[in-house]
C-alpha positions as CSV (number, residue, x, y, z in Angstrom):
1,M,-76.9,-19.2,46.5
2,Y,-75.4,-19.1,50.0
3,G,-77.0,-22.5,51.1
4,G,-74.1,-24.2,52.9
5,N,-72.8,-21.0,54.5
6,R,-73.6,-20.5,58.2
7,T,-72.1,-17.0,58.7
8,L,-74.8,-14.3,58.8
9,P,-75.3,-11.9,57.2
10,F,-74.4,-13.3,53.8
11,Y,-72.0,-11.1,51.8
12,E,-70.8,-11.3,48.2
13,R,-67.2,-12.2,49.1
14,Q,-68.3,-15.5,50.7
15,P,-67.7,-18.6,48.6
16,V,-70.9,-20.0,47.2
17,N,-69.7,-23.4,46.1
18,R,-71.9,-25.5,48.4
19,P,-75.5,-25.2,47.1
20,V,-77.9,-27.5,48.9
21,I,-80.7,-27.6,46.3
22,L,-80.6,-27.7,42.5
23,Y,-82.3,-24.4,42.2
24,A,-79.4,-22.7,44.0
25,A,-76.9,-24.6,41.8
26,T,-78.6,-23.2,38.7
27,K,-78.2,-19.6,40.0
28,K,-74.5,-20.2,40.6
29,A,-74.2,-21.6,37.0
30,N,-75.9,-18.5,35.7
31,E,-73.3,-16.2,37.3
32,L,-70.5,-18.4,35.9
33,M,-71.9,-18.3,32.4
34,A,-72.3,-14.5,32.6
35,H,-68.7,-14.2,33.6
36,T,-67.6,-16.4,30.7
37,Y,-69.8,-14.4,28.3
38,F,-67.8,-11.3,29.0
39,H,-64.6,-13.1,28.1
40,L,-66.1,-14.4,24.9
41,Y,-68.1,-11.4,23.8
42,G,-67.2,-8.4,26.0
43,L,-70.7,-8.0,27.5
44,P,-70.7,-6.5,31.0
45,A,-72.7,-8.4,33.5
46,T,-74.0,-7.6,37.0
47,G,-75.5,-10.5,39.0
48,L,-78.1,-9.6,41.6
49,R,-78.9,-11.9,44.4
50,F,-82.5,-11.3,45.7
51,F,-83.6,-12.2,49.2
52,T,-87.2,-13.5,49.7
53,V,-89.0,-11.0,47.4
54,Y,-92.7,-10.3,48.2
55,G,-95.3,-7.8,47.2
56,P,-98.0,-7.0,44.7
57,W,-98.1,-9.0,41.4
58,G,-96.2,-11.9,43.0
59,R,-96.3,-15.4,41.6
60,P,-99.5,-17.2,42.6
61,D,-97.5,-20.3,43.7
62,M,-95.4,-18.4,46.2
63,A,-96.0,-18.3,50.0
64,P,-97.5,-14.7,50.4
65,M,-100.1,-15.3,47.7
66,L,-100.9,-18.8,48.9
67,S,-101.1,-17.7,52.5
68,A,-103.4,-14.7,51.9
69,K,-105.7,-16.9,49.8
70,A,-105.8,-19.7,52.4
71,I,-106.3,-17.4,55.4
72,L,-109.2,-15.6,53.8
73,A,-110.8,-18.9,52.8
74,G,-110.3,-20.4,56.3
75,E,-108.0,-23.1,54.9
76,P,-104.8,-24.4,56.6
77,I,-101.4,-23.0,55.6
78,K,-98.3,-25.1,55.8
79,V,-95.8,-23.5,58.3
80,F,-92.5,-25.2,57.8
81,N,-89.9,-25.7,60.6
82,H,-92.8,-24.8,62.9
83,G,-92.4,-21.1,61.8
84,R,-89.0,-20.7,63.4
85,M,-87.2,-20.0,60.1
86,Q,-85.9,-16.5,59.5
87,R,-86.0,-14.9,56.1
88,D,-84.7,-11.6,54.8
89,F,-88.1,-10.5,53.4
90,T,-87.5,-7.8,50.7
91,Y,-90.4,-5.7,49.3
92,I,-90.7,-5.6,45.6
93,D,-90.3,-1.8,45.3
94,D,-86.8,-2.1,46.9
95,I,-85.8,-4.8,44.5
96,V,-86.9,-2.8,41.5
97,E,-85.1,0.3,42.8
98,G,-81.9,-1.7,43.2
99,V,-82.2,-3.2,39.7
100,L,-82.8,0.1,38.0
101,R,-79.8,1.7,39.8
102,C,-77.5,-1.2,38.8
103,C,-78.7,-0.9,35.2
104,D,-77.6,2.8,35.2
105,K,-74.1,1.8,36.5
106,P,-72.7,-1.2,34.6
107,A,-70.1,-3.4,36.1
108,A,-66.4,-2.3,36.1
109,L,-63.1,-4.0,36.2
110,N,-61.5,-4.7,39.6
111,P,-57.9,-3.5,39.1
112,D,-56.9,-5.2,42.4
113,F,-58.3,-8.6,41.4
114,D,-55.8,-11.4,42.3
115,P,-56.4,-14.7,40.4
116,L,-54.4,-16.5,43.1
117,Q,-56.8,-15.3,45.8
118,P,-60.0,-14.6,43.7
119,D,-62.7,-12.4,45.1
120,P,-66.1,-14.1,44.3
121,A,-67.9,-10.7,44.1
122,T,-65.7,-9.1,41.4
123,A,-63.3,-10.2,38.6
124,A,-60.7,-9.0,36.2
125,A,-63.7,-8.6,33.9
126,L,-66.7,-6.4,33.6
127,H,-68.5,-8.6,36.1
128,R,-70.0,-7.8,39.6
129,V,-72.3,-9.5,42.0
130,F,-74.6,-7.7,44.6
131,N,-77.1,-8.7,47.2
132,I,-80.4,-6.9,47.3
133,G,-82.0,-7.7,50.6
134,N,-83.7,-5.9,53.5
135,S,-81.0,-6.8,56.0
136,Q,-83.7,-7.4,58.6
137,P,-84.2,-11.2,59.0
138,T,-87.7,-11.9,60.3
139,E,-89.2,-15.1,61.8
140,L,-91.9,-16.7,59.6
141,L,-94.4,-16.8,62.5
142,H,-94.1,-13.0,62.9
143,V,-94.8,-12.5,59.2
144,I,-97.9,-14.6,59.5
145,E,-99.0,-12.6,62.5
146,V,-98.5,-9.4,60.6
147,M,-100.6,-10.8,57.7
148,E,-103.3,-11.9,60.1
149,Q,-103.5,-8.4,61.5
150,A,-103.6,-6.9,58.0
151,L,-106.3,-9.3,56.8
152,G,-108.3,-9.1,60.1
153,T,-108.6,-12.8,60.5
154,R,-106.5,-15.7,62.1
155,A,-104.6,-18.3,60.1
156,N,-105.2,-22.0,60.5
157,K,-101.6,-23.1,60.8
158,D,-100.5,-26.6,59.8
159,F,-97.0,-26.9,61.4
160,Q,-94.5,-28.9,59.4
161,L,-90.9,-30.1,59.7
162,L,-88.1,-28.3,57.9
163,Q,-88.1,-29.2,54.2
164,P,-85.1,-31.1,52.7
165,G,-82.6,-28.6,51.4
166,D,-84.1,-25.6,53.1
167,V,-82.0,-23.3,55.3
168,V,-82.9,-22.0,58.7
169,A,-82.0,-18.4,58.2
170,T,-81.0,-15.9,55.6
171,A,-79.8,-12.3,55.9
172,A,-78.2,-10.0,53.3
173,D,-75.2,-7.7,53.7
174,T,-75.9,-4.9,51.3
175,K,-72.9,-2.7,51.9
176,A,-71.5,-3.4,48.5
177,L,-74.8,-2.4,46.8
178,E,-74.9,0.8,48.8
179,D,-71.3,1.7,48.0
180,W,-71.9,1.0,44.3
181,V,-75.2,2.8,43.7
182,G,-76.1,4.6,46.9
183,F,-79.1,2.5,47.7
184,R,-80.1,0.3,50.6
185,P,-83.5,-1.5,50.9
186,S,-85.5,-0.3,53.9
187,T,-89.2,-1.3,53.7
188,G,-90.1,-2.9,57.0
189,I,-92.2,-6.0,57.1
190,E,-95.3,-4.3,58.7
191,D,-95.3,-1.7,55.9
192,G,-94.6,-4.2,53.1
193,V,-97.1,-6.8,54.2
194,G,-99.7,-4.1,54.7
195,R,-99.2,-2.8,51.1
196,F,-99.3,-6.3,49.8
197,V,-102.6,-7.1,51.6
198,R,-104.2,-3.9,50.4
199,W,-103.3,-4.7,46.8
200,Y,-104.4,-8.3,47.2
201,Q,-107.8,-7.4,48.5
202,D,-108.3,-4.7,45.9
203,Y,-107.1,-6.9,43.0
204,Y,-109.2,-10.0,44.0
205,G,-112.1,-8.0,45.4
206,V,-112.0,-9.8,48.8
């Protein structure tokens, strides 16, 4: 969503009109359609922007699952931008907690909304947008080191250049979420990766 922005941490009031990959453009389109849906049908909508979600039951094609499998098999893992990228890794339990709390408190009108100076995070409609992130950007190489420690074996790293359309760093400002539902993600990377690895080894019997 925040692709072209360079000011960290990312916050909901920043314009998000410069996506750098099609995937990000579809997310922006989703928020626009949700906003339009309220005007057509009166359905409240809350958009949640997740930051690098990881944990048990993750998609098998995503980096944590692929890395754990490769490390245990002694196979190389691709480390893009030579591992110098920073991501706001957010543990799945924190994501779920944020989602549930937002479900219990639907979006509200912003009585101060100014159409001449629109706020991208709210609207003169039952529409809100919130970041859900850990607010602790972590370098990819450090995450790999934590996974190595948890698995008890070293990774065979295949260092690669930055992928086209990828961003160097992400970080979430979650003050709006905390003000709205009284919740702020807080699971540290060592704790989260440790939980993920224990689940992975138990589930796959490795």
